[in-house]
C-alpha positions, -999 to 999 in steps of 0.1 A, spaced: 284 -228 615 284 -250 647 262 -277 652 244 -290 684 229 -321 673 246 -344 642 218 -368 632 233 -404 619 212 -424 598 226 -454 582 205 -468 553 206 -500 533 179 -505 505 157 -478 524 143 -457 495 108 -462 501 112 -452 536 142 -431 540 124 -396 524 100 -399 553 127 -399 579 147 -371 565 118 -350 560 112 -359 596 142 -344 606 141 -311 588 109 -305 601 121 -302 637 122 -268 646 160 -261 647 187 -247 626 216 -261 644 213 -302 630 235 -318 608 222 -346 585 247 -373 581 232 -404 560 254 -433 552 245 -452 522 259 -490 529 258 -504 496 225 -498 484 214 -505 450 177 -493 450 185 -461 439 193 -448 471 227 -427 455 204 -413 430 180 -397 453 208 -389 479 222 -368 451 194 -350 443 190 -338 476 226 -328 475 217 -304 449 192 -289 466 216 -275 494 201 -290 523 230 -292 546 227 -331 544 266 -348 545 262 -380 523 288 -409 531 290 -437 512 303 -474 520 306 -509 511 282 -531 531 302 -526 563 266 -532 583 245 -507 604 271 -501 631 301 -497 611 285 -474 594 271 -453 624 308 -457 637 319 -438 604 293 -412 609 301 -406 647 340 -401 637 329 -369 608 304 -357 633 304 -321 641 274 -318 664 277 -313 706 251 -343 706 247 -373 684 211 -386 675 204 -419 658 173 -421 635 168 -456 614 161 -452 574 129 -467 580 118 -445 616 108 -410 615 103 -387 645 75 -364 654 74 -324 659 95 -313 690 118 -343 695 152 -328 691 137 -295 711 121 -315 738 154 -338 745 179 -307 742 158 -291 770 164 -319 791 198 -321 788 202 -285 791 181 -287 824 208 -314 835 240 -313 820 253 -346 839 229 -365 817 254 -381 791 223 -401 770 189 -395 766 162 -419 751 122 -413 744 92 -437 743 83 -447 707 54 -461 688 52 -492 670 30 -485 638 24 -506 607 32 -501 574 5 -481 566 18 -459 594 -12 -467 618 -5 -468 657 1 -503 672 12 -494 703 36 -476 725 69 -492 741 65 -482 775 32 -489 771 36 -527 764 63 -531 787 43 -516 816 72 -491 824 71 -458 838 35 -454 845 43 -439 878 60 -411 863 41 -379 860 68 -355 846 77 -351 809 113 -360 820 129 -387 843 162 -388 853 172 -427 862 186 -434 893 202 -468 885 205 -469 848 222 -503 841 196 -524 862 171 -502 845 186 -508 807 196 -543 817 163 -557 828 138 -539 806 158 -529 773 135 -506 761 158 -480 742 152 -475 708 180 -467 689 164 -442 667 150 -423 702 187 -422 715 206 -389 720 243 -387 733 269 -363 739 297 -367 715 322 -368 741 309 -401 758 323 -422 729 359 -411 738 351 -425 772 330 -456 760 342 -463 725 316 -470 696 292 -495 684 311 -531 683 315 -541 643 319 -578 656 287 -584 668 256 -591 644 229 -587 670 224 -560 697 254 -544 694 231 -508 700 220 -525 735 255 -533 744 265 -497 738 235 -480 759 244 -504 787 281 -494 791 272 -459 787 251 -466 816 278 -484 838 292 -445 836 271 -421 827 241 -406 841 208 -415 817 173 -393 817 140 -403 791 113 -384 781 81 -402 788 60 -390 756 65 -409 725 86 -389 698 92 -417 671 74 -436 648 90 -475 648 79 -490 613 70 -526 620 83 -541 585 73 -575 574 101 -577 552 131 -563 577 162 -583 571 162 -588 611 127 -603 611 134 -633 594 134 -667 620 170 -677 619 180 -640 626 152 -638 651 168 -666 671 202 -655 669 189 -621 682 178 -638 712 208 -657 716 229 -625 717 206 -609 744 213 -644 764 249 -636 760 249 -603 772 229 -609 800 250 -640 811 282 -619 806 267 -590 832 262 -621 853 296 -628 855 305 -590 864 304 -578 900 287 -547 891 267 -550 923 233 -557 904 206 -571 919 190 -608 915 156 -593 906 171 -571 878 186 -606 863 151 -618 870 133 -593 850 158 -594 823 157 -633 822 120 -632 822 115 -607 789 142 -630 773 121 -659 778 92 -643 765 111 -636 733 120 -669 729 83 -679 737 71 -656 710 98 -674 684 85 -706 689 51 -696 690 59 -685 653 71 -719 643 39 -734 659 62 -749 687 33 -744 711 47 -765 739 81 -747 735 65 -713 734 43 -724 764 71 -733 785 90 -706 778 62 -682 786 58 -701 819 90 -694 829 87 -658 821 53 -656 842 76 -668 870 104 -650 869 78 -618 860 41 -622 865 22 -602 838 -12 -604 826 -1 -605 788 18 -638 799 -15 -653 811 -25 -644 776 -3 -658 756 1 -688 779 -36 -694 772 -35 -690 735 -8 -718 735 -29 -741 749 -57 -734 728 -34 -740 699 -24 -770 713 -55 -785 715 -69 -772 681 -37 -783 664 -27 -823 653 -1 -834 674 23 -844 645 27 -804 635 42 -792 667 63 -825 677 
């Protein structure tokens, strides 16, 4: 049969979460969906679990790679995908009912849209709601319709970076124009690809949350060194766009830099380097005043008062 959507899941040692991700796809109200799972050298029993799914004939395609990383795993799956659209889902995230139908309706209503994404919810390890992405970053409050076509997608995605990978749907033909994920990048390769798509194509979004994003304490991307490298990668991409003549405004870069500085503030806060955190938070506030940045700065001042001098010098 022909597939409308190919859903791609790269997985590395995510057996504790993978069944929930897969079930959330199977519960979508669609029968034209292809599921491609790339088991990237997992050692936690993922292979045996996926073999049991294959025997159930659920229409799940399993590919095995030897520790290539998420980007290369996604690229391989894209090359083998049969769907008109490609949707991404990380192994520890999951979709809410109706996600694919709502997103496909958006594309059907405007065939010029090459990529779409949705709002998503941060949830804890008990799958309890924390906050939604658009609400936390104070985005799209003025939008009163379920879907929204972005008039300047490159500026918006560069300035705010609110695209959750597990919410993205892209026309498969787009990858022939912009290429795929950069396997030489250790971080931000998804954001970089969305930006490349934004440079050349129409983008739209759904304001409703359709995805649960799991905040894992043991995530391989949450260690201090990796957080810092991630921020440095973001800074590199922003600086690269500053050098290019794409008509982006100073305001766009101010917003992008503000979010980056806030990220550095969060990083130094976890290091208990509250002077550094306060400086970066203050810089972020000057670039883009937000109430949460005042609250964060006041928190840093309080910690400075209560913390012995030797602990943050």
